[in-house]
FIPA-815855 format. One record per residue (C-alpha): y, x, z; residue number from 1. Coordinates in nm, 2 decimals, always signed. Example, Ala and Ser with C-alpha at 12.3 -4.5 7.8 and 13.67 -1.06 7.14 Angstrom:
BEGIN
-0.45 +1.23 +0.78 1
-0.11 +1.37 +0.71 2
//
This chain:
BEGIN
+8.35 +9.11 +11.01 1
+8.14 +9.24 +10.64 2
+7.93 +9.49 +10.75 3
+7.67 +9.52 +10.45 4
+7.68 +9.86 +10.24 5
+7.57 +9.74 +9.92 6
+7.31 +9.90 +9.62 7
+7.64 +10.08 +9.56 8
+7.58 +10.42 +9.71 9
+7.26 +10.36 +9.89 10
+7.10 +10.66 +9.77 11
+7.38 +10.85 +9.88 12
+7.39 +10.68 +10.20 13
+7.05 +10.82 +10.30 14
+7.19 +11.16 +10.27 15
+7.44 +11.08 +10.49 16
+7.24 +10.93 +10.76 17
+6.98 +11.23 +10.72 18
+7.25 +11.51 +10.77 19
+7.37 +11.32 +11.04 20
+7.14 +11.46 +11.31 21
+7.27 +11.78 +11.33 22
+7.65 +11.66 +11.37 23
+7.84 +11.86 +11.66 24
+7.89 +11.65 +11.93 25
+8.16 +11.82 +12.08 26
+8.50 +12.03 +11.98 27
+8.69 +11.94 +11.70 28
+8.57 +11.83 +11.30 29
+8.45 +12.13 +11.08 30
+8.55 +12.06 +10.74 31
+8.33 +12.27 +10.54 32
+8.03 +12.21 +10.79 33
+8.11 +11.85 +10.73 34
+8.09 +11.85 +10.38 35
+7.79 +12.06 +10.36 36
+7.64 +11.77 +10.58 37
+7.78 +11.48 +10.36 38
+7.90 +11.60 +10.05 39
+7.74 +11.89 +9.91 40
+7.39 +11.73 +9.82 41
+7.62 +11.53 +9.57 42
+7.93 +11.72 +9.48 43
+7.69 +12.06 +9.43 44
+7.48 +11.91 +9.17 45
+7.56 +11.92 +8.78 46
+7.60 +11.54 +8.72 47
+7.81 +11.34 +8.45 48
+7.91 +11.08 +8.70 49
+7.98 +11.29 +8.98 50
+8.29 +11.56 +9.02 51
+8.13 +11.90 +9.14 52
+8.33 +12.07 +9.44 53
+8.59 +12.26 +9.20 54
+8.72 +11.95 +9.11 55
+8.78 +11.83 +9.39 56
+8.95 +12.08 +9.49 57
+9.22 +12.07 +9.24 58
+9.32 +11.73 +9.42 59
+9.56 +11.75 +9.73 60
+9.44 +11.71 +10.01 61
+9.60 +11.35 +10.09 62
+9.47 +11.21 +9.78 63
+9.09 +11.30 +9.92 64
+9.12 +11.13 +10.20 65
+9.28 +10.81 +10.05 66
+8.93 +10.85 +9.83 67
+8.75 +10.85 +10.17 68
+8.93 +10.56 +10.32 69
+8.96 +10.25 +10.03 70
+8.87 +10.51 +9.73 71
+8.58 +10.51 +9.50 72
+8.36 +10.68 +9.79 73
+8.45 +10.43 +10.06 74
+8.12 +10.28 +10.07 75
+7.97 +10.63 +10.18 76
+8.26 +10.73 +10.36 77
+8.24 +10.39 +10.62 78
+8.02 +10.56 +10.90 79
+8.21 +10.88 +10.90 80
+8.46 +10.96 +11.17 81
+8.83 +10.95 +11.03 82
+8.91 +11.30 +11.18 83
+8.60 +11.42 +10.99 84
+8.70 +11.24 +10.68 85
+9.03 +11.44 +10.75 86
+8.88 +11.76 +10.83 87
+8.70 +11.78 +10.51 88
+8.95 +11.69 +10.31 89
+9.13 +11.95 +10.48 90
+8.85 +12.19 +10.35 91
+8.87 +12.06 +10.00 92
+9.18 +11.95 +9.90 93
+9.53 +12.11 +9.81 94
+9.88 +12.12 +10.07 95
+10.15 +11.88 +10.03 96
+10.13 +11.56 +9.87 97
+10.07 +11.36 +9.57 98
+10.35 +11.28 +9.32 99
+10.57 +11.01 +9.44 100
+10.70 +10.75 +9.23 101
+10.88 +10.77 +8.89 102
+11.28 +10.75 +8.95 103
+11.21 +10.50 +8.67 104
+11.03 +10.24 +8.89 105
+11.35 +10.22 +9.10 106
+11.56 +9.91 +9.09 107
+11.94 +10.01 +8.94 108
+12.24 +10.08 +9.14 109
+12.34 +9.74 +9.25 110
+12.00 +9.53 +9.28 111
+12.02 +9.49 +9.63 112
+11.77 +9.45 +9.92 113
+11.72 +9.07 +10.05 114
+12.01 +8.96 +9.82 115
+11.79 +8.65 +9.67 116
+11.77 +8.33 +9.74 117
+11.59 +8.22 +10.08 118
+11.28 +8.08 +9.91 119
+11.02 +8.30 +10.19 120
+10.71 +8.37 +10.30 121
+10.68 +8.63 +10.58 122
+10.35 +8.70 +10.74 123
+10.01 +8.59 +10.68 124
+10.11 +8.23 +10.68 125
+10.47 +8.05 +10.62 126
+10.43 +7.90 +11.00 127
+10.31 +8.02 +11.28 128
+10.00 +7.74 +11.27 129
+9.86 +7.98 +11.01 130
+9.80 +7.70 +10.78 131
+9.89 +7.91 +10.42 132
+10.08 +7.63 +10.33 133
+10.42 +7.64 +10.13 134
+10.63 +7.34 +10.09 135
+10.82 +7.20 +9.78 136
+11.17 +7.37 +9.88 137
+11.04 +7.67 +9.94 138
+10.73 +7.72 +9.65 139
+10.97 +7.55 +9.41 140
+10.68 +7.44 +9.20 141
+10.49 +7.16 +9.16 142
+10.13 +7.08 +9.04 143
+10.27 +6.98 +8.73 144
+10.47 +7.35 +8.65 145
+10.13 +7.52 +8.74 146
+9.95 +7.49 +8.45 147
+10.30 +7.64 +8.29 148
+10.27 +7.96 +8.47 149
+10.27 +8.29 +8.30 150
+10.32 +8.62 +8.38 151
+10.59 +8.78 +8.47 152
+10.55 +9.16 +8.58 153
+10.25 +9.36 +8.69 154
+10.25 +9.65 +8.95 155
+10.03 +9.93 +8.98 156
+9.91 +10.09 +9.31 157
+9.91 +10.48 +9.22 158
+9.58 +10.63 +9.28 159
+9.42 +10.34 +9.41 160
+9.11 +10.13 +9.33 161
+9.17 +9.86 +9.59 162
+9.47 +9.63 +9.63 163
+9.41 +9.44 +9.91 164
+9.74 +9.40 +10.10 165
+9.89 +9.07 +10.19 166
+10.28 +9.08 +10.05 167
+10.54 +8.90 +10.24 168
+10.82 +8.78 +10.05 169
+11.21 +8.76 +10.23 170
+11.51 +8.67 +10.05 171
+11.38 +8.80 +9.69 172
+11.22 +9.10 +9.79 173
+10.86 +9.15 +9.81 174
+10.75 +9.37 +10.13 175
+10.33 +9.50 +10.07 176
+10.12 +9.76 +10.18 177
+9.88 +9.96 +9.99 178
+9.53 +10.14 +9.99 179
+9.70 +10.49 +10.03 180
+9.91 +10.40 +10.32 181
+10.26 +10.34 +10.09 182
+10.46 +10.03 +10.20 183
+10.69 +9.94 +9.93 184
+11.03 +9.66 +9.91 185
+10.94 +9.56 +9.52 186
+11.27 +9.30 +9.36 187
+11.07 +8.98 +9.33 188
+11.20 +8.90 +9.02 189
+11.14 +9.22 +8.84 190
+10.92 +9.45 +9.00 191
+11.15 +9.71 +9.08 192
+11.14 +9.95 +9.38 193
+11.40 +9.98 +9.63 194
+11.24 +10.22 +9.89 195
+10.88 +10.36 +10.00 196
+10.74 +10.40 +10.32 197
+10.43 +10.65 +10.41 198
+10.24 +10.52 +10.66 199
+9.97 +10.73 +10.92 200
+9.66 +10.51 +10.74 201
+9.60 +10.23 +10.46 202
+9.78 +9.92 +10.56 203
+9.61 +9.58 +10.46 204
+9.79 +9.36 +10.72 205
+10.08 +9.15 +10.56 206
+10.48 +9.26 +10.70 207
+10.63 +9.04 +10.95 208
+11.02 +9.00 +10.94 209
+11.15 +8.96 +11.26 210
+11.53 +8.97 +11.34 211
+11.60 +9.19 +11.59 212
+11.99 +9.24 +11.74 213
+12.19 +9.26 +11.40 214
+11.91 +9.36 +11.18 215
+11.59 +9.21 +11.03 216
+11.28 +9.48 +11.11 217
+10.93 +9.47 +10.91 218
+10.64 +9.47 +11.20 219
+10.27 +9.56 +11.07 220
+9.95 +9.73 +11.16 221
+9.75 +10.01 +10.94 222
+9.38 +10.08 +10.91 223
+9.37 +10.37 +11.17 224
+9.55 +10.16 +11.50 225
+9.94 +10.25 +11.43 226
+10.20 +10.01 +11.43 227
+10.49 +10.03 +11.30 228
+10.88 +9.85 +11.28 229
+11.09 +9.93 +11.01 230
+11.43 +9.86 +10.93 231
+11.37 +9.61 +10.62 232
+11.70 +9.69 +10.44 233
+11.60 +10.07 +10.40 234
+11.25 +10.14 +10.50 235
+11.39 +10.32 +10.78 236
+11.14 +10.37 +11.09 237
+11.25 +10.20 +11.40 238
+10.91 +10.30 +11.56 239
+10.56 +10.34 +11.54 240
+10.30 +10.37 +11.84 241
+9.93 +10.33 +11.86 242
+9.78 +10.09 +12.05 243
+9.44 +10.18 +12.09 244
+9.28 +10.53 +12.12 245
+8.91 +10.42 +11.98 246
+8.92 +10.63 +11.67 247
+8.75 +10.33 +11.49 248
+9.03 +10.12 +11.58 249
+9.12 +9.91 +11.21 250
+9.44 +9.69 +11.22 251
+9.33 +9.41 +10.96 252
+9.52 +9.10 +11.09 253
+9.91 +9.05 +11.06 254
+10.09 +8.99 +11.40 255
+10.20 +8.69 +11.53 256
+10.60 +8.73 +11.66 257
+10.71 +8.49 +11.95 258
+11.04 +8.54 +12.14 259
+11.08 +8.88 +12.04 260
+10.74 +8.95 +12.15 261
+10.48 +9.06 +11.85 262
+10.08 +9.04 +11.91 263
+9.85 +9.26 +11.76 264
+9.51 +9.18 +11.73 265
+9.27 +9.48 +11.69 266
+8.92 +9.53 +11.49 267
+8.72 +9.80 +11.43 268
+8.54 +10.05 +11.18 269
+8.24 +10.10 +11.46 270
+7.99 +9.83 +11.34 271
+7.93 +10.06 +11.03 272
+7.95 +10.39 +11.23 273
+7.58 +10.25 +11.37 274
+7.45 +10.33 +11.05 275
+7.42 +10.71 +11.19 276
+7.10 +10.70 +11.40 277
+7.27 +10.97 +11.63 278
+7.59 +10.74 +11.64 279
+7.60 +10.60 +12.03 280
+7.68 +10.28 +11.98 281
+7.86 +10.12 +12.10 282
+8.25 +10.15 +12.26 283
+8.51 +9.98 +12.10 284
+8.65 +9.65 +12.26 285
+8.85 +9.41 +12.05 286
+9.16 +9.34 +12.19 287
+9.56 +9.17 +12.18 288
+9.82 +9.37 +12.27 289
+10.17 +9.25 +12.30 290
+10.44 +9.47 +12.24 291
+10.87 +9.42 +12.22 292
+10.97 +9.42 +11.87 293
+11.30 +9.59 +12.03 294
+11.11 +9.91 +12.10 295
+10.72 +9.89 +12.08 296
+10.67 +9.88 +12.45 297
+10.40 +9.73 +12.60 298
+10.39 +9.35 +12.77 299
+10.02 +9.31 +12.83 300
+9.70 +9.37 +12.67 301
+9.36 +9.19 +12.67 302
+9.07 +9.29 +12.55 303
+8.75 +9.03 +12.47 304
+8.52 +9.22 +12.65 305
+8.46 +9.40 +12.96 306
+8.47 +9.82 +12.93 307
+8.13 +9.93 +12.84 308
+7.88 +10.14 +12.98 309
+7.57 +10.31 +12.91 310
+7.30 +10.08 +12.88 311
+6.98 +10.27 +12.81 312
+6.81 +10.48 +12.49 313
+6.75 +10.38 +12.12 314
+6.41 +10.47 +11.97 315
+6.51 +10.80 +11.90 316
+6.67 +10.93 +12.19 317
+7.04 +10.84 +12.11 318
+7.26 +10.68 +12.39 319
+7.35 +10.31 +12.40 320
+7.66 +10.22 +12.53 321
+7.77 +9.80 +12.60 322
+7.96 +9.55 +12.56 323
+8.13 +9.64 +12.25 324
+8.26 +9.45 +11.96 325
+8.44 +9.10 +11.97 326
+8.72 +9.24 +11.73 327
+9.00 +9.03 +11.59 328
+9.04 +9.06 +11.24 329
+9.29 +8.80 +11.17 330
+9.62 +8.69 +11.28 331
+9.69 +8.47 +11.58 332
+9.81 +8.16 +11.56 333
+10.11 +8.05 +11.77 334
+10.09 +7.77 +12.03 335
+10.43 +7.75 +12.18 336
+10.40 +7.39 +12.34 337
+10.10 +7.48 +12.51 338
+10.21 +7.84 +12.56 339
+9.88 +7.99 +12.44 340
+9.75 +8.22 +12.16 341
+9.45 +8.15 +11.95 342
+9.22 +8.45 +11.82 343
+8.88 +8.41 +11.62 344
+8.67 +8.69 +11.77 345
+8.40 +8.89 +11.54 346
+8.05 +8.96 +11.69 347
+7.90 +9.21 +11.92 348
+7.80 +9.54 +11.83 349
+7.53 +9.61 +12.10 350
+7.39 +9.47 +12.39 351
+7.50 +9.29 +12.66 352
+7.61 +8.97 +12.42 353
+7.93 +8.87 +12.56 354
+8.07 +8.49 +12.61 355
+8.37 +8.58 +12.41 356
+8.19 +8.71 +12.10 357
+8.16 +8.47 +11.74 358
+8.43 +8.26 +11.94 359
+8.80 +8.09 +11.94 360
+8.93 +8.21 +12.25 361
+9.26 +8.09 +12.41 362
+9.53 +8.30 +12.53 363
+9.83 +8.27 +12.72 364
+10.17 +8.40 +12.58 365
+10.35 +8.56 +12.89 366
+10.04 +8.75 +13.04 367
+9.72 +8.76 +12.81 368
+9.51 +8.56 +13.07 369
+9.24 +8.40 +12.86 370
+9.26 +8.03 +12.94 371
+8.97 +7.91 +12.76 372
+8.64 +8.05 +12.53 373
+8.47 +7.78 +12.25 374
+8.19 +8.03 +12.13 375
+8.00 +7.87 +11.83 376
+7.71 +8.15 +11.78 377
+7.57 +8.27 +12.10 378
+7.38 +8.61 +12.13 379
+7.55 +8.74 +11.76 380
+7.48 +9.07 +11.86 381
+7.46 +9.29 +11.49 382
+7.59 +9.58 +11.35 383
+7.54 +9.75 +10.99 384
+7.21 +9.96 +11.08 385
+7.05 +9.60 +11.10 386
+7.03 +9.62 +10.73 387
+6.79 +9.88 +10.71 388
+6.66 +9.79 +11.08 389
+6.80 +10.15 +11.16 390
+6.76 +10.31 +11.53 391
+7.09 +10.17 +11.66 392
+7.04 +9.79 +11.55 393
+6.97 +9.62 +11.87 394
+6.67 +9.40 +11.95 395
+6.68 +9.01 +11.87 396
+6.97 +9.11 +11.66 397
+7.21 +8.82 +11.56 398
+7.30 +8.64 +11.20 399
+7.64 +8.85 +11.20 400
+7.82 +8.51 +11.16 401
+8.13 +8.67 +11.31 402
+8.50 +8.48 +11.23 403
+8.71 +8.65 +10.99 404
+8.97 +8.38 +10.92 405
+9.27 +8.26 +11.15 406
+9.25 +7.92 +11.29 407
+9.49 +7.67 +11.19 408
+9.68 +7.43 +11.43 409
+9.68 +7.06 +11.29 410
+9.74 +6.75 +11.34 411
+9.58 +6.39 +11.26 412
+9.56 +6.07 +11.39 413
+9.81 +6.17 +11.71 414
+9.63 +6.42 +11.83 415
+9.58 +6.84 +11.77 416
+9.31 +6.95 +11.58 417
+9.28 +7.35 +11.61 418
+9.04 +7.40 +11.27 419
+8.82 +7.76 +11.25 420
+8.60 +7.81 +10.98 421
+8.32 +8.03 +11.04 422
+8.07 +8.36 +10.84 423
+7.81 +8.06 +10.93 424
+7.91 +7.85 +10.63 425
+8.06 +7.57 +10.90 426
+8.40 +7.48 +10.95 427
+8.44 +7.36 +11.34 428
+8.73 +7.11 +11.45 429
+8.83 +7.17 +11.81 430
+9.01 +6.98 +12.07 431
+9.34 +7.22 +12.25 432
+9.40 +6.99 +12.52 433
+9.01 +7.01 +12.62 434
+8.98 +7.38 +12.68 435
+8.81 +7.39 +12.31 436
+8.57 +7.15 +12.30 437
+8.43 +7.07 +11.95 438
+8.55 +6.77 +11.81 439
+8.35 +6.78 +11.47 440
+8.17 +7.04 +11.26 441
+8.14 +7.04 +10.89 442
+7.90 +7.22 +10.69 443
+8.06 +7.38 +10.38 444
+7.86 +7.69 +10.27 445
+7.53 +7.87 +10.31 446
+7.69 +8.14 +10.51 447
+7.56 +8.49 +10.58 448
+7.63 +8.87 +10.67 449
+7.85 +8.83 +10.34 450
+7.85 +8.45 +10.32 451
+8.07 +8.13 +10.47 452
+8.47 +8.09 +10.54 453
+8.55 +8.47 +10.51 454
+8.99 +8.54 +10.50 455
+9.13 +8.25 +10.58 456
+9.16 +7.86 +10.45 457
+9.46 +7.64 +10.39 458
+9.57 +7.30 +10.48 459
+9.90 +7.08 +10.37 460
+9.88 +6.84 +10.66 461
+9.68 +6.56 +10.46 462
+9.35 +6.79 +10.42 463
+9.19 +7.12 +10.49 464
+9.03 +7.32 +10.19 465
+8.79 +7.58 +10.24 466
+8.63 +7.84 +10.05 467
+8.28 +8.06 +10.08 468
+8.16 +8.39 +9.93 469
+7.79 +8.31 +9.97 470
+7.77 +8.62 +9.71 471
+7.44 +8.64 +9.56 472
+7.26 +8.99 +9.50 473
+6.99 +9.08 +9.25 474
+6.72 +9.36 +9.35 475
+6.82 +9.69 +9.22 476
+6.68 +9.81 +8.88 477
+6.39 +10.09 +8.96 478
+6.58 +10.35 +8.73 479
+6.91 +10.26 +8.88 480
+7.15 +10.54 +8.96 481
+7.26 +10.59 +9.30 482
+7.64 +10.54 +9.27 483
+7.58 +10.23 +9.01 484
+7.77 +9.91 +9.02 485
+7.64 +9.67 +9.25 486
+7.40 +9.38 +9.09 487
+7.53 +9.05 +9.20 488
+7.38 +8.72 +9.08 489
+7.65 +8.59 +8.80 490
+7.56 +8.21 +8.92 491
+7.52 +8.20 +9.31 492
+7.82 +8.21 +9.51 493
+8.17 +8.03 +9.59 494
+8.28 +7.67 +9.61 495
+8.58 +7.46 +9.71 496
+8.55 +7.19 +9.97 497
+8.82 +6.98 +10.11 498
+8.82 +6.84 +10.43 499
+8.97 +6.50 +10.62 500
+9.13 +6.67 +10.98 501
+9.08 +6.42 +11.17 502
+8.67 +6.41 +11.14 503
+8.59 +6.69 +10.90 504
+8.43 +6.48 +10.68 505
+8.41 +6.59 +10.28 506
+8.65 +6.45 +10.05 507
+8.55 +6.64 +9.77 508
+8.38 +6.97 +9.66 509
+8.50 +7.18 +9.33 510
+8.16 +7.40 +9.22 511
+8.19 +7.78 +9.17 512
+8.20 +7.87 +8.77 513
+7.92 +8.09 +8.63 514
+8.04 +8.46 +8.54 515
+8.07 +8.41 +8.16 516
+7.97 +8.66 +8.05 517
+7.83 +8.85 +8.36 518
+7.95 +9.17 +8.39 519
+7.89 +9.46 +8.64 520
+8.06 +9.37 +9.00 521
+8.10 +8.99 +8.85 522
+8.04 +8.72 +9.08 523
+8.16 +8.35 +9.14 524
+8.20 +8.42 +9.54 525
+8.54 +8.31 +9.64 526
+8.57 +8.50 +10.00 527
+8.96 +8.55 +9.97 528
+9.20 +8.33 +10.17 529
+9.37 +8.03 +9.98 530
+9.70 +7.93 +9.96 531
+9.85 +7.55 +9.95 532
+10.19 +7.39 +9.79 533
+10.21 +6.99 +9.72 534
+9.92 +6.91 +9.52 535
+9.75 +7.24 +9.47 536
+9.57 +7.48 +9.66 537
+9.50 +7.80 +9.47 538
+9.15 +8.03 +9.50 539
+9.05 +8.36 +9.39 540
+8.73 +8.49 +9.33 541
+8.53 +8.79 +9.28 542
+8.50 +8.70 +8.93 543
+8.88 +8.83 +8.87 544
+8.98 +8.47 +8.83 545
+9.25 +8.33 +9.02 546
+9.25 +7.95 +8.95 547
+9.46 +7.66 +9.10 548
+9.29 +7.32 +9.22 549
+9.42 +6.96 +9.21 550
+9.39 +6.86 +9.59 551
+9.36 +6.50 +9.47 552
+9.01 +6.58 +9.33 553
+8.96 +6.96 +9.32 554
+8.99 +6.95 +8.93 555
+9.11 +7.31 +8.77 556
+9.52 +7.31 +8.70 557
+9.51 +7.65 +8.56 558
+9.31 +7.94 +8.56 559
+9.42 +8.33 +8.46 560
+9.21 +8.66 +8.41 561
+9.32 +8.94 +8.60 562
+9.01 +9.15 +8.54 563
+9.19 +9.34 +8.24 564
+9.45 +9.60 +8.18 565
+9.76 +9.53 +8.23 566
+10.14 +9.72 +8.13 567
+10.30 +9.77 +8.51 568
+10.64 +9.80 +8.55 569
+10.60 +10.10 +8.72 570
+10.40 +10.30 +8.47 571
+10.13 +10.36 +8.67 572
+9.76 +10.27 +8.47 573
+9.68 +9.91 +8.60 574
+9.36 +9.72 +8.60 575
+9.27 +9.41 +8.80 576
+8.91 +9.32 +8.92 577
+8.75 +9.13 +9.19 578
+9.01 +8.89 +9.38 579
+8.89 +8.90 +9.78 580
+9.07 +8.94 +10.11 581
+9.48 +8.86 +10.12 582
+9.53 +8.50 +9.90 583
+9.83 +8.47 +9.69 584
+10.20 +8.42 +9.82 585
+10.37 +8.16 +9.66 586
+10.78 +8.11 +9.73 587
+11.06 +8.10 +9.49 588
+10.89 +7.95 +9.18 589
+10.66 +8.24 +9.21 590
+10.29 +8.33 +9.25 591
+10.21 +8.67 +9.38 592
+9.86 +8.81 +9.41 593
+9.64 +9.14 +9.40 594
+9.36 +9.19 +9.19 595
+9.15 +9.45 +9.30 596
+8.83 +9.43 +9.57 597
+8.52 +9.72 +9.54 598
+8.42 +9.75 +9.88 599
+8.14 +9.53 +9.88 600
+8.03 +9.61 +9.49 601
+8.27 +9.39 +9.31 602
+8.53 +9.53 +9.04 603
+8.81 +9.77 +9.13 604
+9.16 +9.70 +9.06 605
+9.53 +9.83 +9.13 606
+9.73 +9.57 +9.09 607
+9.97 +9.35 +9.20 608
+10.07 +9.05 +8.95 609
+10.36 +8.81 +8.97 610
+10.35 +8.46 +8.76 611
+10.59 +8.23 +8.70 612
+10.72 +7.93 +8.50 613
+10.84 +8.03 +8.12 614
+11.21 +8.15 +8.14 615
//
């Protein structure tokens, strides 16, 4: 998926890769040694911008680990293995956990979990077709209502600088993960807390509510490879299991669920590990694991590439392995009528290239057997070392045009069309009855490493809606500080296109709005997932704005700036930022959206915002 390391942290990244040459290759990670290699050159010097080691030693180890995982140091820490992050956090930090939510954050006695109206959005999309469309009865919002939306409440994720978790809504209760790994059940009307569960790693995937016997369970994955099932009423753990042994496993997509089986996709951090010239690249394999909802037992597993073998060595002598990659970043798309599951895949990290990278792949629901593959960008072998032509960058490296968005199963003119949007800036219409034969293709953006369709499109059954990132960057100033803000071009990026389902023809185009005024971390890029209701499509932007567009002609119906300070219902200091990743959730007359996404140099933030009609 998105693998560029921005200007933010470039100098410290050089220190990371320079220190990696002396990394221990065997034995447990040593916190003090790792700190000396990766951290001391910054934190052992006096600087008003960088906290000294003594200040870090006053923090808990869990908070330091969160900072490395998805906090202000995430851009520097991505090439560092998870066990090494844990070791340096233990070396620096104190034992124990940070303080939990204040008692005042919790709902008053008598306010029950899932006791509200049955207007739901569970998982990545309300339907298995992954259209991210909410019909009128469940949305309870019309195009005329949207212009009157106002803030109902704001919830702050304590200690976080990113708000990337996709919420899910069941009968008036909102379930949402966080960068800290806290999974929380909130009252949708007020934002008060029902319960909190602490996962092992950050949680950005939407929980999926599934009936299991007489109870409702939530199933989801975290960013270090664990899958969980929780009792939705109490937050109690039903079961948990790690589905991949690879240390760089990353579960970003929500599972698909069918007939008591959940299908969990797996992607990886390993693409960024390759920045280190001493890292033996690469061995991760994208996969889907089928698990029973009742107990988490495995039904089948399907890897997207064969087991890696040694293939040679880099110019600095580090061993190379392959094939690798073809991670699955998004939710699988269910097609029960044909008995298949559609997944979209990422690029290969190392040679040899495979036919299953940058592809739409159909898997048999019962066995996981690959039924067919339609590859749209062959030989896309790429990893993060290619940003600086590092030693681990493959020869004849590809354009990094993988898929991050789920496919949508639509219908037009009496036939089904499987629609997939790629980072290349191209949207494809495929024939699911002819092994994914390409019916049409439509360019909606320039495409690139951080370009094209990123996290998700939407469709109301009439049209396809596709927004693009195509973020533009400006050269860093010679005197820019090493951890300064990324320099985005405030006029480049973004755009929203409506396409016909039958042939991919363009219906309308809504041009992006340049940052006004330009500010650090601001870009008009629109990489986040879209959401549609009758007459309206919602799209967030890295400039912090959430906008509602008319599906008739693309005109803006509503525009709210979330990149500002908000008073939160849970007493946490809250500030919004860039909108990226998970798109809005709409149900029961409410619109819920995260604000804050600094991963690629955007504006940080820690908010979940709820909008509704005036009382």
